[in-house]
C-alpha positions as CSV (number, residue, x, y, z in Angstrom):
1,X,1.1,6.4,-33.1
2,X,0.6,4.3,-30.0
3,X,3.0,3.5,-27.3
4,X,5.2,0.5,-27.4
5,X,6.6,-1.6,-24.5
6,X,10.2,-0.7,-23.6
7,X,11.4,-4.2,-24.6
8,X,10.3,-3.6,-28.3
9,X,11.8,0.0,-28.3
10,X,15.0,-0.1,-30.2
11,X,16.4,3.0,-28.6
12,X,17.2,1.1,-25.4
13,X,19.7,-1.8,-24.9
14,X,19.3,-4.6,-22.5
15,X,21.3,-3.0,-19.7
16,X,19.1,0.2,-19.9
17,X,15.9,-1.8,-19.8
18,X,17.1,-3.6,-16.6
19,X,18.1,-0.3,-15.0
20,X,14.6,1.2,-15.9
21,X,12.9,-1.9,-14.4
22,X,15.0,-1.8,-11.2
23,X,14.4,2.0,-10.9
24,X,10.7,1.5,-11.2
25,X,10.7,-1.4,-8.7
26,X,12.7,0.7,-6.2
27,X,10.2,3.6,-6.6
28,X,7.3,1.2,-5.9
29,X,9.1,-0.3,-2.9
30,X,10.0,3.1,-1.4
31,X,6.6,4.7,-1.9
32,X,4.8,1.6,-0.5
33,X,7.2,1.7,2.6
34,X,6.5,5.3,3.3
35,X,2.7,4.8,2.8
36,X,2.8,1.8,5.1
37,X,4.6,3.8,7.8
38,X,2.0,6.5,7.7
39,X,-0.9,4.0,7.6
40,X,0.6,2.2,10.6
41,X,1.0,5.4,12.6
42,X,-2.5,6.5,11.8
43,X,-4.1,3.1,12.5
44,X,-2.3,2.4,15.7
45,X,-2.8,5.9,17.0
46,X,-6.5,4.9,17.1
47,X,-6.3,1.2,18.0
48,X,-4.0,-0.5,20.6
49,X,-2.7,-3.9,19.3
50,X,-3.0,-5.4,22.8
51,X,-6.6,-4.5,23.0
52,X,-7.2,-5.8,19.5
53,X,-5.6,-9.1,20.6
54,X,-8.0,-9.3,23.6
55,X,-11.2,-8.8,21.5
56,X,-10.1,-11.1,18.6
57,X,-11.9,-14.3,18.0
58,X,-8.6,-16.1,17.3
59,X,-6.6,-17.0,20.5
60,X,-3.0,-16.1,19.7
61,X,-0.7,-14.6,22.2
62,X,0.7,-11.5,20.5
63,X,2.3,-8.7,22.3
64,X,2.1,-5.0,21.5
65,X,5.4,-4.9,19.5
66,X,4.4,-8.0,17.5
67,X,1.1,-6.4,16.7
68,X,2.8,-3.2,15.4
69,X,5.2,-5.3,13.3
70,X,2.3,-7.5,11.9
71,X,0.3,-4.4,11.1
72,X,3.2,-2.7,9.3
73,X,4.0,-5.8,7.3
74,X,0.2,-6.1,6.4
75,X,0.1,-2.4,5.3
76,X,3.4,-2.7,3.4
77,X,2.5,-5.8,1.5
78,X,-0.9,-4.4,0.6
79,X,0.5,-1.0,-0.6
80,X,3.4,-2.8,-2.4
81,X,1.0,-5.1,-4.3
82,X,-1.2,-2.2,-5.2
83,X,1.7,-0.1,-6.4
84,X,3.1,-3.0,-8.4
85,X,-0.3,-3.6,-10.0
86,X,-0.5,0.1,-11.0
87,X,3.0,0.0,-12.4
88,X,2.2,-3.0,-14.5
89,X,-1.0,-1.5,-15.8
90,X,0.7,1.7,-16.7
91,X,3.5,-0.1,-18.5
92,X,1.2,-2.1,-20.8
93,X,0.9,-0.8,-24.3
94,X,-2.1,1.0,-25.5
95,X,-4.7,-0.9,-27.4
96,X,-6.0,0.2,-30.9
97,X,-9.2,1.3,-29.4
98,X,-7.4,3.6,-26.9
99,X,-5.0,5.2,-29.4
100,X,-5.7,8.6,-30.6
101,X,-6.5,9.0,-34.2
102,X,-5.5,12.0,-36.2
103,X,-8.3,13.8,-38.1
104,X,-8.0,13.4,-41.9
């Protein structure tokens, strides 16, 4: 017996399906936020944003605080997209080839 998407499962009503979706979205958002905070701390402990601005080939006047903010937004968007993609892949139903067969 393979897994089915939650939408096709008759044990859940529409309200429960929405709650499950929002719960999963909240988990992905929170985990990506924490991961981005850790990545930002580790990255900017090694590299100063002001120095990175000086050696960059693009001439944009960005201060230290703007560099921290842009770095955090970059890390958060990257980890959010990665977590969202993993959640979508895990929510997909199994194919016939991946289903376990019982021995006869």
